[in-house]
N, C-alpha and C positions, 0 to 999 in steps of 0.2 A: 693486120691489124695494125703490127708494131712499124712499118713502114708508111701507111696514112697516117698514125697519130704522130710519128717524125716529120711529114712533109709539114703539117698543121704549124708544127713547132719549130720548120726551118723558115716556113713564112713570114712568123710570127718576128723571131730574131732579126732577119734582114728586115723588115719594116722597122725595127727598133734601131737597129744599128747605125748611128748617126757619125760616128766618128770616119776619122783616114784609114787605110788598113797600117799596121804595124808591119813592117816586114813584107814578105808575100803573101799571107794571109790576111782576110780580115776578122773581124772578131767575131762576127756571124758563123763563121766558116769553121772557128775553134769549139765557137758552143754548140753546133752540129754535129760536130764528130763527137762530142762528150755524150751528148743527147743519142746517138745512135749505139753508142757503147753502154748506155743507162738502159734505153729502152730494152736493150735485148740483154740485159743482164752480163754484160762481158767488161772485161778489163779496157781500158786506153788501146793497148795495143793491140787488142783484135780490132778496134775500129780505126785503125791506123793501117790495117792491112787491106790493099783494094780485091781483095777474093770474098771478102766478107760483106761487099755490099751489090747487092742484087735489088734495081737496077744501080748502076755506078752510080757517084755524087755526082753534081753539075760544079766541082771543081777540085784540084788535086789534093790527095790526101797529105797532112803533116804528119811530120817524123812524132815519134813517143815522146821524144825529149823536148820536141818543140809543144808539145801539148803540156806538158809538164811543167813548161816554166812560164806558158801563156795563162793556162789556168789559176794560175796564182797572180795576175797582172791585173791591177785596178780597171781597165776598161773593160777585160771579160767581165769579172765579178759583177759591173757596175750594168752592164749589158743583160746579166742573168735576173739581177735585182729589179732590173725595169721588166723584164717578163713577167718575174711574179708580182710585183704591183700591177700591172696592168690586168692580170688574169684574177687575182684577189676582187677587185673592184665588183659589188654588186650594184642591182638597183636602188634597193633599200639598205638602211642602215638598221641593222639588227639593234633591238633595244634589251634583247636577253643572248649572253654569251657565255661559254662556257669553257674552264680552264682545268685541265688533265695531261700527264706527263707516258707515254710510252717509252719501256724499257727497249735498247739493243743490245742481247747479249752477244758478248765474245767467246772464246773460249776459255776456260779458268786457265789454261795454260799458256793463254797468250803472251808474247813479248812487247806488244804495246804499252808504254810506259804512260801512257795516257788515259787507258783503259784501267779504271778502279772497280772495287768492289761498294754493292751497295743494293737499296733493296729492290727485288725485281716483283713480279707476278707472284711467283712460290718460291718465297724465302730469299735467298742473296745471290747477287748472280755479278759479273764480272761485265764492263762494257760501259755502255752509252746509255743515256735518256733524251727522249724528245719531247720537250715540253712545248705545247701550243694550246694558245686561247683562239677558239673557232666561233666564228656565228653563222652565218647562212651560206655564205658563198662556198665555193669549191677549196679556195687555200683558208689559212689560218690566219686571222687577222694580227698575231706576232707570234712567233715562235724563237726558238733556243735550242741549243743541243749540249748538255755539259756532260761530264763522266757521271757514271751511275749514282755515285754519291752524292751527287748536287744538290742542295737543299730546296726542296718544291717551293717553300714560303718565298724564300729569295730570291729564286730565277724570279718566282714570279712577281715578286715588286719590278721588274726591270721588263718583264713586259706589259704589264700593265700601263708602264709609262710610254709605250709607243701606241697607246689606245686613243681613240678622237671619242668625241660626242658623250653618251652617257646612259646608264640603265644597270642593269643586274647582270653582276658576274659569280655564275655557279659552281663551285669547285666542291672536293671531297674533303673528307675532316682534317688530311693531311694540309689544308690551305687555312686552316683554323690558327690563324697569326695574329695578334693585335697589329703589328709594324702593317703588314699587309693588306688590313682590314682600315689604316689609316691612307695608306698609300691608293688603295683603291677609291675611297671617299674623296681624296684631293683630285680625282681624276675625273669626277663624276658619276663614277658609280659604287653600287649598294654590292659589297660581296655577301655571298649567301653560303654556308659552309659551315655542316655539322658538326657541332662540339669535340675535341679528341675526348673528351671525358664525361660523355653524357650524364652520367648519375653523380658526378663529383660537385661540389660549391664552387663557386666564382673566386672564392678568397677574399683578402682585404685588398689587394692591391686596384689599381686605377687600369679599366679596361677603356678602351676606344668606343664612343659612341655607337658607330655601325657595328661594331659586335655584340653589342646588346641590344642593337634593334633586329639584328638577324636570327641572335637566342628568340627573338619574340614572334620572328616572323614565322619561324619554322615553327611554331606552338599553332598555326593558325590554319585554315583550309587554303588561303589564297598561298601562304609561303609552301606549303607542301606541293601545290600544283605547279606552282613554280620553280621547286626544285627537281620535280618529276621531270622537267624538263633538259634536266642534265644527262639524259639518257642520248639526247643526239649526238653528243660527243663521241659516245662509243662508237655509235654508226659511223661519224667521221672516219673515227681510226679505224674502223670494218672496213669501210670503201678504199680507204687508203692502201690497205695491206692485203685484200682479196684478190685484187684481178691480176691477169696473165704479169701486167708490167708493173705494177705495184710497189712499195716497202717492204719486202721480203726482209727475212734473217739475212743481216750483213753478211757479206760472201768475204771470199777470205783475202783478197787482193784490195781491201775497203780498209783500213786502219789508220789511225791517227785522226785528231780533231778535225784538221782544217780537210781532209779527205771524205769523211763522212759527212761532214758540213754539205759541201759540192753535192756528195751522191743523194742526200734528205731532200736538198734543194731541187736536183732535177727530178727526183721521183714527185715532187709536189708537183712540179708542174706538168709532170707527164697525167698525174692524177686530175690537174686542173682540165686540160685538154680531153682527158677521156671522157670525163663528166659533163663538157659541152659535147660532145660527140653522141654521149648516150641520150642526151635529154635533145637531141638535135638541135643545140641553140648554138646561133652564129657565135663565133669568137670576136671582140669586140674591138671595135676599129681604133688604129692608133690616128691619135691628134696632129 
């Protein structure tokens, strides 16, 4: 199954690779080796060894130093982004989206200087956090990776700026923030999140009208039924992490923010292709 998923991803990146080769290897070949490593949950050095390819790849294997240099280059990053954008596109624009974060912990004694302590599933943990806004498609509409202590309302403001259209955005109580309500409203979205202190008053300070509307909305049957739709993002995270090549706990060789971003992005691409394969849906054609 890993080989089948990789073949689909390789075909896709070859179609999208419009640039000229940089040196001996095309951008699509660099991406293909990277995805071969990630789909097998192995380091890049493993994928650079021809003995770990059965059957062998249709191109020579680059060295690990070449992979390290080229994975940081803008053309390769652009190609990965183009693959993500193509797989993200859904036939219809979802009018209800959800936002949440998933902790990606590392060991408490890790020497990674960019991994910080912050709130996780059970208490505090050291590591990173994957923030995502999900609609109906197999990929998040917007996502970001931060250290574990990244403030969720502040990261959410950056993600909301990437959204188009309009509708409802559902979040838990950690997203109950006036600046976030205002930013979502500016983008045409009504944020709906429970109050952080449901039994307290609103005080005498001025609140965003969108926040006051959300408080009223959650007291109605429609608002409660609407907020129940937020459970779908839990399923999205569950699907992303539960299959054989999914986003499992970070392996020991994936550290530092830029490497983890590449790893998470590759896992999202694999998840999207697996979604199409599981539902027997054809991949979108390249225009």
